[in-house]
Backbone as CSV, one residue per row, in Angstrom:
resi,resn,N_x,N_y,N_z,CA_x,CA_y,CA_z,C_x,C_y,C_z
1,MET,54.564,55.816,152.038,54.870,57.205,151.715,55.413,57.257,150.285
2,LEU,54.897,58.153,149.505,55.363,58.392,148.148,56.563,59.323,148.205
3,HIS,57.652,58.969,147.504,58.901,59.712,147.618,59.613,59.720,146.269
4,HIS,59.890,60.924,145.731,60.633,61.087,144.485,61.724,62.135,144.696
5,THR,62.944,61.824,144.286,64.039,62.795,144.376,64.670,62.969,143.005
6,LEU,64.828,64.219,142.586,65.588,64.566,141.392,66.922,65.130,141.854
7,THR,68.011,64.656,141.246,69.331,65.204,141.525,69.774,65.972,140.292
8,PHE,70.307,67.156,140.489,70.666,68.030,139.385,72.174,68.054,139.180
9,SER,72.766,69.213,139.075,74.181,69.362,138.717,75.136,68.610,139.634
10,SER,74.859,68.610,140.904,75.688,67.857,141.846,74.770,67.100,142.791
11,SER,75.331,66.201,143.558,74.498,65.399,144.461,73.892,66.238,145.584
12,GLN,74.385,67.469,145.779,73.809,68.345,146.796,72.649,69.189,146.264
13,ASP,72.454,69.195,144.946,71.394,69.995,144.333,70.223,69.074,144.009
14,THR,69.171,69.158,144.834,68.060,68.213,144.686,66.704,68.870,144.889
15,CYS,65.705,68.167,144.397,64.305,68.469,144.711,63.670,67.144,145.096
16,THR,63.162,67.069,146.303,62.505,65.859,146.783,61.040,66.164,147.021
17,ASN,60.183,65.336,146.453,58.744,65.435,146.664,58.296,64.210,147.446
18,GLU,57.674,64.462,148.595,57.201,63.381,149.446,55.754,63.650,149.833
19,TYR,54.930,62.621,149.727,53.582,62.745,150.253,53.602,62.232,151.679
20,ASP,53.276,63.099,152.609,53.266,62.776,154.028,51.866,62.272,154.381
21,GLU,51.734,60.964,154.538,50.434,60.356,154.803,49.886,60.728,156.172
22,VAL,50.764,60.978,157.126,50.314,61.349,158.475,49.658,62.727,158.453
23,ASN,50.304,63.688,157.785,49.796,65.055,157.754,48.936,65.359,156.525
24,HIS,48.883,64.443,155.581,48.067,64.596,154.363,48.489,65.795,153.529
25,TRP,49.811,66.012,153.430,50.284,67.076,152.558,51.487,66.600,151.751
26,LEU,51.715,67.319,150.669,52.884,67.092,149.834,53.963,68.054,150.291
27,ARG,55.166,67.527,150.432,56.298,68.374,150.819,57.324,68.347,149.697
28,ALA,57.614,69.509,149.146,58.668,69.667,148.143,59.842,70.337,148.842
29,THR,60.964,69.629,148.918,62.155,70.137,149.596,63.244,70.368,148.559
30,TRP,63.689,71.608,148.467,64.710,72.025,147.508,66.010,72.257,148.255
31,LYS,67.129,71.735,147.696,68.428,71.896,148.353,69.477,72.294,147.328
32,GLY,70.420,73.131,147.758,71.563,73.489,146.931,71.269,74.620,145.968
33,PHE,72.001,74.626,144.860,71.829,75.641,143.826,70.985,75.037,142.715
34,ILE,69.855,75.640,142.434,68.920,75.139,141.430,68.798,76.190,140.333
35,ASN,69.223,75.826,139.117,69.058,76.775,138.007,67.627,76.716,137.482
36,SER,67.302,77.579,136.555,65.932,77.694,136.066,65.420,76.399,135.435
37,GLN,66.254,75.755,134.639,65.839,74.500,134.001,65.559,73.416,135.043
38,ASP,66.422,73.307,136.045,66.221,72.325,137.102,64.987,72.659,137.936
39,ALA,64.757,73.938,138.175,63.579,74.357,138.929,62.308,73.950,138.192
40,THR,62.298,74.115,136.875,61.138,73.704,136.086,60.950,72.191,136.172
41,ARG,62.045,71.435,136.087,61.955,69.972,136.210,61.407,69.562,137.577
42,GLY,61.910,70.191,138.625,61.448,69.866,139.974,59.988,70.239,140.183
43,ALA,59.600,71.415,139.701,58.209,71.854,139.841,57.276,70.961,139.025
44,THR,57.746,70.492,137.883,56.948,69.559,137.074,56.807,68.226,137.805
45,GLN,57.865,67.801,138.477,57.771,66.586,139.290,56.730,66.754,140.394
46,THR,56.680,67.937,140.990,55.676,68.198,142.022,54.280,68.024,141.441
47,LEU,54.061,68.505,140.224,52.761,68.307,139.565,52.450,66.819,139.376
48,GLU,53.465,66.046,139.024,53.255,64.601,138.826,52.812,63.936,140.132
49,VAL,53.428,64.328,141.240,53.034,63.763,142.531,51.633,64.250,142.901
50,LEU,51.303,65.493,142.587,49.940,65.986,142.828,48.923,65.195,142.010
51,ARG,49.286,64.791,140.785,48.386,63.976,139.955,48.042,62.658,140.642
52,ILE,49.015,62.113,141.352,48.817,60.834,142.031,48.048,61.020,143.339
53,THR,48.407,62.043,144.103,47.875,62.192,145.465,46.657,63.110,145.567
54,HIS,46.539,64.068,144.658,45.503,65.112,144.725,45.538,65.825,146.082
55,ALA,46.739,65.997,146.602,46.907,66.651,147.903,46.490,68.114,147.817
56,PRO,45.619,68.563,148.701,45.228,69.975,148.695,46.233,70.887,149.402
57,TYR,47.240,70.294,150.089,48.206,71.053,150.879,49.621,70.801,150.357
58,LEU,50.386,71.891,150.201,51.773,71.784,149.762,52.662,72.589,150.706
59,LEU,53.672,71.925,151.217,54.733,72.598,151.968,55.916,72.693,151.017
60,ASN,56.163,73.875,150.482,57.246,74.106,149.526,58.429,74.687,150.292
61,ASP,59.374,73.814,150.609,60.476,74.171,151.508,61.724,74.561,150.712
62,ASN,61.996,75.845,150.672,63.182,76.380,150.001,64.246,76.822,150.996
63,SER,64.127,76.416,152.241,65.020,76.902,153.293,66.479,76.481,153.087
64,GLN,66.727,75.459,152.275,68.093,74.975,152.083,68.658,75.339,150.709
65,LEU,68.021,76.282,150.041,68.509,76.727,148.736,69.632,77.747,148.878
66,VAL,70.490,77.757,147.866,71.564,78.730,147.776,71.394,79.441,146.439
67,GLY,71.422,80.755,146.463,71.278,81.508,145.215,69.820,81.667,144.818
68,PRO,69.586,82.211,143.625,68.203,82.446,143.179,67.482,81.127,142.959
69,TRP,66.191,81.111,143.253,65.432,79.877,143.115,64.831,79.732,141.739
70,PHE,64.113,80.717,141.270,63.323,80.538,140.053,63.197,81.875,139.376
71,ASP,63.581,81.935,138.120,63.469,83.214,137.427,62.367,83.210,136.373
72,SER,61.507,82.202,136.397,60.440,82.129,135.409,59.076,82.224,136.083
73,ILE,58.802,83.374,136.629,57.520,83.606,137.277,56.381,83.420,136.274
74,GLU,56.610,83.811,135.020,55.576,83.634,133.995,55.205,82.168,133.832
75,TRP,56.201,81.279,133.813,55.910,79.849,133.691,55.079,79.374,134.876
76,LEU,55.452,79.807,136.074,54.672,79.429,137.254,53.223,79.888,137.113
77,GLN,53.038,81.147,136.734,51.688,81.701,136.620,50.876,81.024,135.525
78,GLN,51.481,80.845,134.372,50.728,80.378,133.204,50.611,78.863,133.119
79,GLU,51.566,78.129,133.639,51.572,76.674,133.503,51.346,75.948,134.837
80,TRP,52.227,76.231,135.791,52.211,75.439,137.019,50.978,75.700,137.874
81,VAL,50.688,76.966,138.152,49.570,77.300,139.040,48.238,76.754,138.514
82,PRO,47.881,76.951,137.240,46.602,76.389,136.764,46.549,74.860,136.859
83,GLN,47.654,74.192,136.546,47.667,72.733,136.634,47.526,72.272,138.086
84,ALA,48.263,72.903,138.980,48.203,72.523,140.394,46.796,72.742,140.952
85,THR,46.163,73.824,140.557,44.809,74.113,141.018,43.830,73.063,140.495
86,THR,43.961,72.713,139.229,43.106,71.681,138.641,43.283,70.338,139.350
87,LEU,44.484,70.073,139.827,44.770,68.820,140.530,44.332,68.843,141.993
88,GLY,43.766,69.948,142.445,43.207,70.007,143.796,43.991,70.787,144.817
89,LEU,45.086,71.428,144.430,45.876,72.193,145.394,45.089,73.415,145.867
90,ARG,45.005,73.587,147.184,44.240,74.704,147.761,45.036,75.566,148.731
91,TYR,46.102,74.995,149.301,46.895,75.707,150.308,48.376,75.460,150.055
92,VAL,49.158,76.553,149.998,50.597,76.431,149.806,51.306,77.210,150.907
93,ALA,52.132,76.498,151.659,53.011,77.118,152.653,54.389,77.168,152.016
94,HIS,54.860,78.350,151.706,56.122,78.549,150.996,57.174,79.047,151.979
95,VAL,58.214,78.238,152.188,59.297,78.610,153.105,60.430,79.200,152.273
96,MET,60.761,80.423,152.567,61.781,81.165,151.827,63.188,80.674,152.147
97,PRO,64.087,80.809,151.167,65.505,80.566,151.477,65.994,81.601,152.486
98,ALA,66.961,81.215,153.273,67.463,82.119,154.316,67.963,83.442,153.752
99,ASP,68.570,83.409,152.566,69.144,84.627,151.996,68.273,85.247,150.901
100,ALA,67.014,84.863,150.856,66.149,85.305,149.748,65.720,86.761,149.901
101,ASN,65.746,87.447,148.779,65.181,88.789,148.712,63.856,88.772,147.974
102,ALA,63.738,87.909,146.970,62.500,87.816,146.205,62.452,86.476,145.493
103,ASP,61.269,85.942,145.391,61.014,84.763,144.572,59.527,84.719,144.301
104,ILE,58.865,83.612,144.532,57.437,83.515,144.237,56.634,84.563,145.006
105,THR,57.164,85.034,146.123,56.468,86.043,146.909,56.278,87.324,146.115
106,THR,57.164,87.590,145.177,57.036,88.778,144.339,55.707,88.777,143.616
107,VAL,55.356,87.651,143.044,54.081,87.540,142.336,52.922,87.613,143.313
108,ALA,53.032,86.884,144.396,51.938,86.828,145.357,51.635,88.200,145.946
109,MET,52.654,88.983,146.210,52.447,90.279,146.821,51.921,91.315,145.815
110,ARG,52.397,91.240,144.590,51.975,92.216,143.587,50.646,91.868,142.950
111,HIS,50.371,90.578,142.772,49.172,90.134,142.058,48.466,89.002,142.805
112,PRO,47.933,89.264,143.994,47.307,88.168,144.750,46.119,87.550,144.026
113,GLU,45.475,88.291,143.139,44.343,87.750,142.389,44.778,86.676,141.394
114,GLN,46.049,86.585,141.093,46.550,85.587,140.158,46.926,84.279,140.854
115,VAL,46.782,84.209,142.153,47.078,82.988,142.898,45.740,82.433,143.392
116,PRO,45.226,81.366,142.733,43.889,80.869,143.037,43.810,79.941,144.247
117,PHE,44.873,79.857,145.023,44.854,79.088,146.260,45.423,79.963,147.360
118,GLU,45.236,79.528,148.600,45.798,80.293,149.708,47.302,80.067,149.753
119,LEU,48.045,81.152,149.738,49.505,81.102,149.761,49.997,81.933,150.935
120,GLN,50.781,81.290,151.786,51.389,82.001,152.908,52.898,81.810,152.816
121,ILE,53.622,82.859,153.159,55.071,82.869,153.075,55.652,82.781,154.491
122,PHE,56.662,81.938,154.636,57.260,81.715,155.953,58.784,81.753,155.866
123,ARG,59.412,82.017,156.989,60.870,81.947,157.116,61.304,80.642,157.786
124,GLN,60.400,79.998,158.521,60.712,78.776,159.255,59.764,77.649,158.844
125,VAL,60.307,76.449,158.674,59.511,75.286,158.291,58.443,74.994,159.343
126,GLU,58.795,75.117,160.605,57.859,74.809,161.681,56.616,75.699,161.607
127,GLU,56.816,76.972,161.294,55.674,77.892,161.166,54.789,77.489,159.993
128,ALA,55.403,77.070,158.908,54.648,76.630,157.731,53.823,75.393,158.061
129,GLN,54.405,74.456,158.797,53.687,73.253,159.196,52.499,73.591,160.093
130,GLU,52.708,74.494,161.026,51.619,74.911,161.918,50.473,75.520,161.117
131,TRP,50.808,76.357,160.134,49.784,76.986,159.317,48.993,75.935,158.528
132,LEU,49.691,74.973,157.928,48.985,73.921,157.183,48.061,73.125,158.098
133,ARG,48.508,72.838,159.299,47.638,72.129,160.252,46.399,72.965,160.588
134,SER,46.588,74.276,160.727,45.429,75.133,161.032,44.467,75.164,159.836
135,CYS,44.973,75.079,158.626,44.112,75.026,157.427,43.300,73.733,157.429
136,GLN,43.910,72.656,157.866,43.206,71.382,157.919,42.095,71.417,158.959
137,GLU,42.326,72.116,160.042,41.317,72.219,161.104,40.111,73.019,160.655
138,LYS,40.292,73.961,159.713,39.191,74.790,159.210,38.213,73.985,158.369
139,LYS,38.704,72.898,157.767,37.867,72.115,156.841,36.663,71.519,157.470
């Protein structure tokens, strides 16, 4: 299993990227308070793992985040999304933080044509996993 963890301001603020060989997906798990600079570093790390694995499935788990996740939607749209798509990403299960009002879903809901892969938003990790498994069955 491929496993990378970035630790930010404190040991509780992390982004872990793991390639799950059993389920054939990349899981990005975010914990604690992540500022914009750290979010960019973590998302860039996710791209690095995608370069190695070419995983078409991403479980982006923000369920353990505190505070705002990412305030640079433009960076995601202009930099991250095109790179991830080029690396083979086709399905993203995005698990929202428990206290989230808006994050990447803002872009997805307002401009679905700007998201070149299937993106589904979830409140529970288990639901996101089920959806990714159903995407694999469609192949």
